[in-house]
All heavy atoms as TSV, in Angstrom:
chain	resi	resn	atom	element	x	y	z
A	1	MET	N	N	107.591	101.639	91.392
A	1	MET	CA	C	106.964	100.901	92.479
A	1	MET	C	C	108.042	100.502	93.479
A	1	MET	O	O	109.082	99.984	93.124
A	1	MET	CB	C	106.256	99.660	91.924
A	1	MET	CG	C	105.597	98.828	92.987
A	1	MET	SD	S	104.711	97.396	92.369
A	1	MET	CE	C	103.304	98.190	91.644
A	2	ALA	N	N	107.762	100.736	94.741
A	2	ALA	CA	C	108.746	100.464	95.784
A	2	ALA	C	C	108.856	98.983	96.126
A	2	ALA	O	O	109.893	98.539	96.591
A	2	ALA	CB	C	108.396	101.242	97.038
A	3	HIS	N	N	107.788	98.220	95.888
A	3	HIS	CA	C	107.830	96.802	96.259
A	3	HIS	C	C	107.166	95.956	95.182
A	3	HIS	O	O	106.289	96.432	94.455
A	3	HIS	CB	C	107.161	96.577	97.613
A	3	HIS	CG	C	105.741	97.059	97.661
A	3	HIS	ND1	N	105.416	98.371	97.859
A	3	HIS	CD2	C	104.565	96.400	97.513
A	3	HIS	CE1	C	104.105	98.503	97.851
A	3	HIS	NE2	N	103.562	97.326	97.635
A	4	LYS	N	N	107.629	94.705	95.099
A	4	LYS	CA	C	107.069	93.790	94.103
A	4	LYS	C	C	107.491	92.362	94.396
A	4	LYS	O	O	108.441	92.112	95.136
A	4	LYS	CB	C	107.522	94.168	92.703
A	4	LYS	CG	C	109.030	94.008	92.483
A	4	LYS	CD	C	109.430	94.405	91.077
A	4	LYS	CE	C	110.935	94.308	90.896
A	4	LYS	NZ	N	111.334	94.677	89.556
A	5	PHE	N	N	106.767	91.437	93.812
A	5	PHE	CA	C	107.155	90.037	93.796
A	5	PHE	C	C	107.782	89.744	92.434
A	5	PHE	O	O	107.354	90.310	91.428
A	5	PHE	CB	C	105.945	89.113	93.996
A	5	PHE	CG	C	105.462	89.047	95.412
A	5	PHE	CD1	C	104.422	89.836	95.850
A	5	PHE	CD2	C	106.053	88.169	96.312
A	5	PHE	CE1	C	103.962	89.773	97.152
A	5	PHE	CE2	C	105.600	88.092	97.626
A	5	PHE	CZ	C	104.555	88.896	98.039
A	6	GLU	N	N	108.766	88.895	92.434
A	6	GLU	CA	C	109.429	88.484	91.206
A	6	GLU	C	C	109.567	86.969	91.217
A	6	GLU	O	O	109.858	86.385	92.264
A	6	GLU	CB	C	110.837	89.096	91.176
A	6	GLU	CG	C	111.163	89.882	89.971
A	6	GLU	CD	C	112.554	90.489	90.072
A	6	GLU	OE1	O	113.535	89.764	90.327
A	6	GLU	OE2	O	112.641	91.696	89.908
A	7	ILE	N	N	109.359	86.338	90.085
A	7	ILE	CA	C	109.564	84.895	89.969
A	7	ILE	C	C	110.761	84.678	89.059
A	7	ILE	O	O	110.828	85.231	87.962
A	7	ILE	CB	C	108.318	84.191	89.401
A	7	ILE	CG1	C	107.140	84.359	90.357
A	7	ILE	CG2	C	108.608	82.704	89.166
A	7	ILE	CD1	C	105.834	83.829	89.812
A	8	LYS	N	N	111.719	83.897	89.547
A	8	LYS	CA	C	112.927	83.571	88.781
A	8	LYS	C	C	113.200	82.080	88.922
A	8	LYS	O	O	112.722	81.447	89.852
A	8	LYS	CB	C	114.147	84.307	89.329
A	8	LYS	CG	C	114.102	85.789	89.304
A	8	LYS	CD	C	115.458	86.289	89.768
A	8	LYS	CE	C	115.427	87.668	90.322
A	8	LYS	NZ	N	116.734	88.100	90.817
A	9	LYS	N	N	114.011	81.571	88.030
A	9	LYS	CA	C	114.478	80.189	88.153
A	9	LYS	C	C	115.828	80.185	88.866
A	9	LYS	O	O	116.673	81.041	88.624
A	9	LYS	CB	C	114.615	79.537	86.778
A	9	LYS	CG	C	113.300	79.047	86.226
A	9	LYS	CD	C	113.539	78.095	85.087
A	9	LYS	CE	C	112.271	77.348	84.751
A	9	LYS	NZ	N	112.528	76.339	83.726
A	10	ASN	N	N	116.001	79.199	89.747
A	10	ASN	CA	C	117.278	79.064	90.442
A	10	ASN	C	C	118.186	78.092	89.695
A	10	ASN	O	O	117.839	77.596	88.625
A	10	ASN	CB	C	117.063	78.662	91.911
A	10	ASN	CG	C	116.411	77.303	92.072
A	10	ASN	OD1	O	116.334	76.510	91.140
A	10	ASN	ND2	N	115.923	77.031	93.280
A	11	LYS	N	N	119.344	77.814	90.267
A	11	LYS	CA	C	120.314	76.926	89.616
A	11	LYS	C	C	119.803	75.498	89.469
A	11	LYS	O	O	120.247	74.764	88.604
A	11	LYS	CB	C	121.634	76.924	90.393
A	11	LYS	CG	C	122.364	78.233	90.320
A	11	LYS	CD	C	123.644	78.201	91.130
A	11	LYS	CE	C	124.317	79.562	91.086
A	11	LYS	NZ	N	125.536	79.585	91.895
A	12	ALA	N	N	118.859	75.103	90.319
A	12	ALA	CA	C	118.273	73.761	90.256
A	12	ALA	C	C	117.101	73.710	89.269
A	12	ALA	O	O	116.383	72.718	89.215
A	12	ALA	CB	C	117.808	73.326	91.639
A	13	ASP	N	N	116.907	74.796	88.501
A	13	ASP	CA	C	115.837	74.904	87.504
A	13	ASP	C	C	114.451	74.872	88.145
A	13	ASP	O	O	113.502	74.363	87.578
A	13	ASP	CB	C	115.978	73.821	86.433
A	13	ASP	CG	C	115.336	74.229	85.112
A	13	ASP	OD1	O	115.367	75.431	84.782
A	13	ASP	OD2	O	114.787	73.350	84.430
A	14	GLU	N	N	114.351	75.430	89.359
A	14	GLU	CA	C	113.083	75.537	90.075
A	14	GLU	C	C	112.643	77.005	90.077
A	14	GLU	O	O	113.472	77.909	89.978
A	14	GLU	CB	C	113.247	75.077	91.523
A	14	GLU	CG	C	113.673	73.647	91.674
A	14	GLU	CD	C	114.053	73.323	93.099
A	14	GLU	OE1	O	114.688	74.167	93.772
A	14	GLU	OE2	O	113.712	72.227	93.545
A	15	TYR	N	N	111.339	77.220	90.215
A	15	TYR	CA	C	110.803	78.574	90.293
A	15	TYR	C	C	110.811	79.046	91.737
A	15	TYR	O	O	110.379	78.335	92.633
A	15	TYR	CB	C	109.371	78.609	89.755
A	15	TYR	CG	C	109.295	78.299	88.286
A	15	TYR	CD1	C	109.047	77.009	87.844
A	15	TYR	CD2	C	109.478	79.297	87.333
A	15	TYR	CE1	C	108.978	76.711	86.485
A	15	TYR	CE2	C	109.409	79.012	85.976
A	15	TYR	CZ	C	109.164	77.724	85.568
A	15	TYR	OH	O	109.099	77.435	84.231
A	16	VAL	N	N	111.311	80.258	91.946
A	16	VAL	CA	C	111.388	80.847	93.279
A	16	VAL	C	C	110.727	82.218	93.231
A	16	VAL	O	O	110.970	83.001	92.312
A	16	VAL	CB	C	112.858	80.988	93.740
A	16	VAL	CG1	C	112.943	81.641	95.110
A	16	VAL	CG2	C	113.557	79.638	93.741
A	17	ALA	N	N	109.877	82.519	94.212
A	17	ALA	CA	C	109.237	83.825	94.315
A	17	ALA	C	C	110.048	84.688	95.281
A	17	ALA	O	O	110.343	84.266	96.397
A	17	ALA	CB	C	107.809	83.674	94.814
A	18	TYR	N	N	110.412	85.868	94.833
A	18	TYR	CA	C	111.181	86.821	95.623
A	18	TYR	C	C	110.306	88.024	95.928
A	18	TYR	O	O	109.570	88.491	95.059
A	18	TYR	CB	C	112.408	87.321	94.850
A	18	TYR	CG	C	113.436	86.263	94.581
A	18	TYR	CD1	C	113.317	85.408	93.494
A	18	TYR	CD2	C	114.543	86.116	95.404
A	18	TYR	CE1	C	114.262	84.425	93.243
A	18	TYR	CE2	C	115.494	85.143	95.158
A	18	TYR	CZ	C	115.341	84.304	94.078
A	18	TYR	OH	O	116.279	83.337	93.837
A	19	PHE	N	N	110.387	88.550	97.147
A	19	PHE	CA	C	109.739	89.806	97.481
A	19	PHE	C	C	110.832	90.853	97.565
A	19	PHE	O	O	111.805	90.691	98.310
A	19	PHE	CB	C	108.989	89.731	98.810
A	19	PHE	CG	C	108.330	91.040	99.170
A	19	PHE	CD1	C	107.186	91.459	98.510
A	19	PHE	CD2	C	108.873	91.860	100.149
A	19	PHE	CE1	C	106.578	92.664	98.825
A	19	PHE	CE2	C	108.277	93.054	100.473
A	19	PHE	CZ	C	107.130	93.464	99.806
A	20	LYS	N	N	110.692	91.921	96.789
A	20	LYS	CA	C	111.701	92.971	96.755
A	20	LYS	C	C	111.091	94.295	97.174
A	20	LYS	O	O	109.950	94.603	96.835
A	20	LYS	CB	C	112.275	93.100	95.342
A	20	LYS	CG	C	113.062	91.887	94.922
A	20	LYS	CD	C	113.773	92.128	93.620
A	20	LYS	CE	C	114.759	90.994	93.365
A	20	LYS	NZ	N	115.673	91.350	92.289
A	21	TYR	N	N	111.875	95.061	97.912
A	21	TYR	CA	C	111.477	96.404	98.332
A	21	TYR	C	C	112.617	97.350	97.986
A	21	TYR	O	O	113.765	97.116	98.382
A	21	TYR	CB	C	111.187	96.435	99.828
A	21	TYR	CG	C	110.705	97.781	100.300
A	21	TYR	CD1	C	109.400	98.194	100.047
A	21	TYR	CD2	C	111.557	98.651	100.964
A	21	TYR	CE1	C	108.946	99.432	100.459
A	21	TYR	CE2	C	111.115	99.894	101.383
A	21	TYR	CZ	C	109.814	100.278	101.123
A	21	TYR	OH	O	109.371	101.511	101.524
A	22	ASN	N	N	112.303	98.380	97.219
A	22	ASN	CA	C	113.321	99.328	96.741
A	22	ASN	C	C	114.500	98.604	96.093
A	22	ASN	O	O	115.663	98.954	96.305
A	22	ASN	CB	C	113.812	100.237	97.865
A	22	ASN	CG	C	112.789	101.268	98.243
A	22	ASN	OD1	O	111.931	101.643	97.447
A	22	ASN	ND2	N	112.834	101.738	99.477
A	23	GLY	N	N	114.211	97.568	95.330
A	23	GLY	CA	C	115.240	96.834	94.601
A	23	GLY	C	C	116.009	95.825	95.422
A	23	GLY	O	O	116.848	95.100	94.894
A	24	GLU	N	N	115.759	95.758	96.722
A	24	GLU	CA	C	116.478	94.834	97.599
A	24	GLU	C	C	115.590	93.639	97.933
A	24	GLU	O	O	114.426	93.792	98.283
A	24	GLU	CB	C	116.862	95.549	98.889
A	24	GLU	CG	C	117.670	94.709	99.834
A	24	GLU	CD	C	118.072	95.476	101.092
A	24	GLU	OE1	O	118.075	96.705	101.078
A	24	GLU	OE2	O	118.364	94.800	102.091
A	25	THR	N	N	116.152	92.434	97.823
A	25	THR	CA	C	115.400	91.233	98.168
A	25	THR	C	C	115.236	91.168	99.679
A	25	THR	O	O	116.210	91.195	100.422
A	25	THR	CB	C	116.122	89.972	97.658
A	25	THR	OG1	O	116.226	90.051	96.230
A	25	THR	CG2	C	115.355	88.709	98.035
A	26	ILE	N	N	113.968	91.070	100.104
A	26	ILE	CA	C	113.654	91.000	101.530
A	26	ILE	C	C	113.517	89.542	101.963
A	26	ILE	O	O	114.015	89.139	102.999
A	26	ILE	CB	C	112.355	91.768	101.847
A	26	ILE	CG1	C	112.451	93.218	101.369
A	26	ILE	CG2	C	112.013	91.689	103.321
A	26	ILE	CD1	C	113.560	94.028	101.999
A	27	PHE	N	N	112.799	88.731	101.151
A	27	PHE	CA	C	112.697	87.301	101.421
A	27	PHE	C	C	112.366	86.573	100.134
A	27	PHE	O	O	112.016	87.175	99.131
A	27	PHE	CB	C	111.665	86.989	102.518
A	27	PHE	CG	C	110.237	87.302	102.152
A	27	PHE	CD1	C	109.462	86.378	101.451
A	27	PHE	CD2	C	109.657	88.494	102.520
A	27	PHE	CE1	C	108.155	86.647	101.122
A	27	PHE	CE2	C	108.344	88.776	102.202
A	27	PHE	CZ	C	107.587	87.854	101.497
A	28	TRP	N	N	112.509	85.243	100.175
A	28	TRP	CA	C	112.195	84.409	99.028
A	28	TRP	C	C	111.619	83.093	99.503
A	28	TRP	O	O	111.763	82.722	100.662
A	28	TRP	CB	C	113.416	84.180	98.139
A	28	TRP	CG	C	114.555	83.539	98.859
A	28	TRP	CD1	C	114.833	82.206	98.950
A	28	TRP	CD2	C	115.579	84.197	99.604
A	28	TRP	NE1	N	115.954	81.989	99.711
A	28	TRP	CE2	C	116.435	83.208	100.123
A	28	TRP	CE3	C	115.853	85.527	99.890
A	28	TRP	CZ2	C	117.536	83.522	100.897
A	28	TRP	CZ3	C	116.954	85.827	100.669
A	28	TRP	CH2	C	117.781	84.820	101.156
A	29	THR	N	N	110.949	82.419	98.586
A	29	THR	CA	C	110.315	81.140	98.918
A	29	THR	C	C	111.271	79.989	98.616
A	29	THR	O	O	112.338	80.188	98.047
A	29	THR	CB	C	109.033	80.929	98.099
A	29	THR	OG1	O	109.382	80.804	96.721
A	29	THR	CG2	C	108.052	82.072	98.291
A	30	GLU	N	N	110.822	78.819	98.957
A	30	GLU	CA	C	111.532	77.618	98.526
A	30	GLU	C	C	111.394	77.496	97.010
A	30	GLU	O	O	110.610	78.215	96.393
A	30	GLU	CB	C	110.924	76.396	99.209
A	30	GLU	CG	C	109.460	76.167	98.830
A	30	GLU	CD	C	108.835	75.005	99.577
A	30	GLU	OE1	O	109.163	73.863	99.271
A	30	GLU	OE2	O	108.023	75.266	100.472
A	31	GLY	N	N	112.115	76.578	96.403
A	31	GLY	CA	C	112.001	76.341	94.971
A	31	GLY	C	C	110.823	75.436	94.655
A	31	GLY	O	O	110.535	74.495	95.409
A	32	TYR	N	N	110.129	75.737	93.571
A	32	TYR	CA	C	108.971	74.955	93.139
A	32	TYR	C	C	109.217	74.428	91.727
A	32	TYR	O	O	109.851	75.094	90.915
A	32	TYR	CB	C	107.702	75.814	93.129
A	32	TYR	CG	C	107.308	76.308	94.494
A	32	TYR	CD1	C	107.650	77.581	94.915
A	32	TYR	CD2	C	106.588	75.499	95.362
A	32	TYR	CE1	C	107.287	78.041	96.172
A	32	TYR	CE2	C	106.220	75.951	96.616
A	32	TYR	CZ	C	106.570	77.224	97.013
A	32	TYR	OH	O	106.211	77.662	98.254
A	33	LYS	N	N	108.688	73.251	91.441
A	33	LYS	CA	C	108.861	72.651	90.120
A	33	LYS	C	C	108.041	73.355	89.049
A	33	LYS	O	O	108.413	73.364	87.890
A	33	LYS	CB	C	108.518	71.168	90.156
A	33	LYS	CG	C	109.511	70.366	90.956
A	33	LYS	CD	C	109.234	68.885	90.886
A	33	LYS	CE	C	110.268	68.152	91.724
A	33	LYS	NZ	N	110.180	66.714	91.586
A	34	SER	N	N	106.914	73.967	89.444
A	34	SER	CA	C	106.077	74.653	88.456
A	34	SER	C	C	105.931	76.131	88.806
A	34	SER	O	O	105.965	76.516	89.984
A	34	SER	CB	C	104.693	74.008	88.380
A	34	SER	OG	O	103.936	74.304	89.530
A	35	LYS	N	N	105.763	76.939	87.781
A	35	LYS	CA	C	105.544	78.368	87.983
A	35	LYS	C	C	104.227	78.598	88.719
A	35	LYS	O	O	104.121	79.499	89.553
A	35	LYS	CB	C	105.541	79.097	86.648
A	35	LYS	CG	C	105.492	80.613	86.806
A	35	LYS	CD	C	105.393	81.325	85.473
A	35	LYS	CE	C	106.737	81.390	84.808
A	35	LYS	NZ	N	106.725	82.243	83.598
A	36	ALA	N	N	103.230	77.762	88.442
A	36	ALA	CA	C	101.933	77.888	89.104
A	36	ALA	C	C	102.077	77.757	90.621
A	36	ALA	O	O	101.403	78.467	91.380
A	36	ALA	CB	C	100.955	76.851	88.564
A	37	SER	N	N	102.951	76.878	91.070
A	37	SER	CA	C	103.170	76.712	92.518
A	37	SER	C	C	103.812	77.959	93.117
A	37	SER	O	O	103.465	78.365	94.231
A	37	SER	CB	C	104.044	75.493	92.782
A	37	SER	OG	O	103.360	74.310	92.443
A	38	ALA	N	N	104.725	78.584	92.399
A	38	ALA	CA	C	105.338	79.825	92.880
A	38	ALA	C	C	104.294	80.935	92.950
A	38	ALA	O	O	104.267	81.711	93.908
A	38	ALA	CB	C	106.500	80.229	91.980
A	39	ILE	N	N	103.414	80.996	91.963
A	39	ILE	CA	C	102.336	81.986	91.971
A	39	ILE	C	C	101.396	81.728	93.141
A	39	ILE	O	O	100.965	82.660	93.825
A	39	ILE	CB	C	101.584	81.982	90.623
A	39	ILE	CG1	C	102.511	82.520	89.524
A	39	ILE	CG2	C	100.301	82.797	90.707
A	39	ILE	CD1	C	101.983	82.333	88.121
A	40	ASN	N	N	101.086	80.471	93.416
A	40	ASN	CA	C	100.238	80.123	94.566
A	40	ASN	C	C	100.886	80.560	95.877
A	40	ASN	O	O	100.197	81.016	96.800
A	40	ASN	CB	C	99.944	78.627	94.598
A	40	ASN	CG	C	98.952	78.202	93.552
A	40	ASN	OD1	O	98.189	79.005	93.029
A	40	ASN	ND2	N	98.963	76.918	93.224
A	41	ALA	N	N	102.201	80.417	95.970
A	41	ALA	CA	C	102.911	80.852	97.181
A	41	ALA	C	C	102.762	82.361	97.360
A	41	ALA	O	O	102.508	82.841	98.474
A	41	ALA	CB	C	104.378	80.461	97.101
A	42	ILE	N	N	102.890	83.117	96.278
A	42	ILE	CA	C	102.729	84.574	96.344
A	42	ILE	C	C	101.316	84.922	96.811
A	42	ILE	O	O	101.135	85.762	97.689
A	42	ILE	CB	C	103.031	85.220	94.981
A	42	ILE	CG1	C	104.517	85.109	94.666
A	42	ILE	CG2	C	102.580	86.685	94.964
A	42	ILE	CD1	C	104.881	85.495	93.244
A	43	GLU	N	N	100.333	84.269	96.231
A	43	GLU	CA	C	98.941	84.544	96.612
A	43	GLU	C	C	98.688	84.201	98.076
A	43	GLU	O	O	97.962	84.912	98.773
A	43	GLU	CB	C	97.976	83.790	95.698
A	43	GLU	CG	C	97.997	84.279	94.259
A	43	GLU	CD	C	97.765	85.780	94.115
A	43	GLU	OE1	O	96.869	86.327	94.788
A	43	GLU	OE2	O	98.494	86.422	93.339
A	44	SER	N	N	99.287	83.139	98.565
A	44	SER	CA	C	99.147	82.757	99.971
A	44	SER	C	C	99.778	83.814	100.885
A	44	SER	O	O	99.212	84.173	101.927
A	44	SER	CB	C	99.792	81.397	100.218
A	44	SER	OG	O	99.712	81.058	101.579
A	45	ILE	N	N	100.935	84.317	100.507
A	45	ILE	CA	C	101.603	85.358	101.300
A	45	ILE	C	C	100.737	86.615	101.340
A	45	ILE	O	O	100.539	87.211	102.399
A	45	ILE	CB	C	102.994	85.678	100.720
A	45	ILE	CG1	C	103.929	84.484	100.916
A	45	ILE	CG2	C	103.583	86.941	101.366
A	45	ILE	CD1	C	105.191	84.540	100.080
A	46	LYS	N	N	100.198	87.001	100.193
A	46	LYS	CA	C	99.343	88.195	100.134
A	46	LYS	C	C	98.094	88.029	101.000
A	46	LYS	O	O	97.664	88.958	101.667
A	46	LYS	CB	C	98.923	88.476	98.697
A	46	LYS	CG	C	100.034	89.015	97.827
A	46	LYS	CD	C	99.505	89.237	96.415
A	46	LYS	CE	C	100.520	89.829	95.493
A	46	LYS	NZ	N	99.973	90.022	94.125
A	47	LYS	N	N	97.519	86.836	100.962
A	47	LYS	CA	C	96.281	86.579	101.694
A	47	LYS	C	C	96.517	86.448	103.195
A	47	LYS	O	O	95.782	87.012	104.010
A	47	LYS	CB	C	95.637	85.296	101.165
A	47	LYS	CG	C	94.366	84.904	101.873
A	47	LYS	CD	C	93.813	83.611	101.319
A	47	LYS	CE	C	92.621	83.131	102.122
A	47	LYS	NZ	N	92.161	81.819	101.683
A	48	ASN	N	N	97.534	85.687	103.590
A	48	ASN	CA	C	97.739	85.352	104.997
A	48	ASN	C	C	98.753	86.232	105.717
A	48	ASN	O	O	98.759	86.296	106.941
A	48	ASN	CB	C	98.180	83.888	105.117
A	48	ASN	CG	C	97.134	82.950	104.568
A	48	ASN	OD1	O	95.988	82.982	104.981
A	48	ASN	ND2	N	97.514	82.125	103.608
A	49	GLY	N	N	99.608	86.906	104.992
A	49	GLY	CA	C	100.679	87.689	105.588
A	49	GLY	C	C	100.258	88.883	106.416
A	49	GLY	O	O	100.825	89.127	107.483
A	50	PRO	N	N	99.257	89.665	105.976
A	50	PRO	CA	C	98.927	90.875	106.732
A	50	PRO	C	C	98.512	90.620	108.182
A	50	PRO	O	O	98.727	91.467	109.044
A	50	PRO	CB	C	97.761	91.476	105.942
A	50	PRO	CG	C	97.960	90.975	104.554
A	50	PRO	CD	C	98.525	89.583	104.733
A	51	ASP	N	N	97.949	89.476	108.479
A	51	ASP	CA	C	97.496	89.181	109.834
A	51	ASP	C	C	98.460	88.295	110.625
A	51	ASP	O	O	98.144	87.880	111.737
A	51	ASP	CB	C	96.123	88.505	109.782
A	51	ASP	CG	C	95.067	89.421	109.189
A	51	ASP	OD1	O	95.153	90.651	109.407
A	51	ASP	OD2	O	94.161	88.922	108.506
A	52	ALA	N	N	99.623	88.023	110.063
A	52	ALA	CA	C	100.571	87.148	110.746
A	52	ALA	C	C	101.136	87.833	112.000
A	52	ALA	O	O	101.488	89.012	111.952
A	52	ALA	CB	C	101.732	86.778	109.809
A	53	PRO	N	N	101.181	87.098	113.098
A	53	PRO	CA	C	101.723	87.691	114.326
A	53	PRO	C	C	103.245	87.820	114.252
A	53	PRO	O	O	103.900	87.156	113.449
A	53	PRO	CB	C	101.331	86.683	115.409
A	53	PRO	CG	C	101.255	85.385	114.689
A	53	PRO	CD	C	100.756	85.721	113.309
A	54	THR	N	N	103.794	88.673	115.081
A	54	THR	CA	C	105.245	88.824	115.199
A	54	THR	C	C	105.684	88.179	116.498
A	54	THR	O	O	105.136	88.488	117.562
A	54	THR	CB	C	105.644	90.312	115.203
A	54	THR	OG1	O	105.194	90.907	113.994
A	54	THR	CG2	C	107.141	90.492	115.346
A	55	GLU	N	N	106.657	87.288	116.427
A	55	GLU	CA	C	107.208	86.647	117.621
A	55	GLU	C	C	108.575	87.245	117.918
A	55	GLU	O	O	109.427	87.309	117.040
A	55	GLU	CB	C	107.368	85.142	117.405
A	55	GLU	CG	C	106.088	84.386	117.468
A	55	GLU	CD	C	106.320	82.878	117.450
A	55	GLU	OE1	O	107.405	82.410	117.818
A	55	GLU	OE2	O	105.377	82.180	117.053
A	56	ASP	N	N	108.777	87.672	119.133
A	56	ASP	CA	C	110.071	88.189	119.565
A	56	ASP	C	C	110.706	87.112	120.432
A	56	ASP	O	O	110.298	86.894	121.567
A	56	ASP	CB	C	109.898	89.484	120.340
A	56	ASP	CG	C	111.218	90.108	120.729
A	56	ASP	OD1	O	112.283	89.483	120.535
A	56	ASP	OD2	O	111.195	91.239	121.252
A	57	ASN	N	N	111.694	86.433	119.891
A	57	ASN	CA	C	112.348	85.337	120.596
A	57	ASN	C	C	113.709	85.748	121.145
A	57	ASN	O	O	114.572	84.907	121.368
A	57	ASN	CB	C	112.489	84.119	119.683
A	57	ASN	CG	C	111.146	83.556	119.303
A	57	ASN	OD1	O	110.249	83.476	120.132
A	57	ASN	ND2	N	110.990	83.176	118.061
A	58	SER	N	N	113.889	87.029	121.365
A	58	SER	CA	C	115.198	87.489	121.858
A	58	SER	C	C	115.347	87.326	123.351
A	58	SER	O	O	114.443	87.095	124.080
A	58	SER	CB	C	115.387	88.959	121.494
A	58	SER	OG	O	114.348	89.770	121.988
């Protein structure tokens, strides 16, 4: 699979959701105290991300 979400714990013992493409991390979320919150963040990205506008601030 070329892309996936991964949940890992950071040094602060928080759960972080990572989006990876071809093994490279593209972006990650803030740290969450519960795994359920990290899963909710992933679901929100999947639901709301496809229609997100692109802003060019250059």
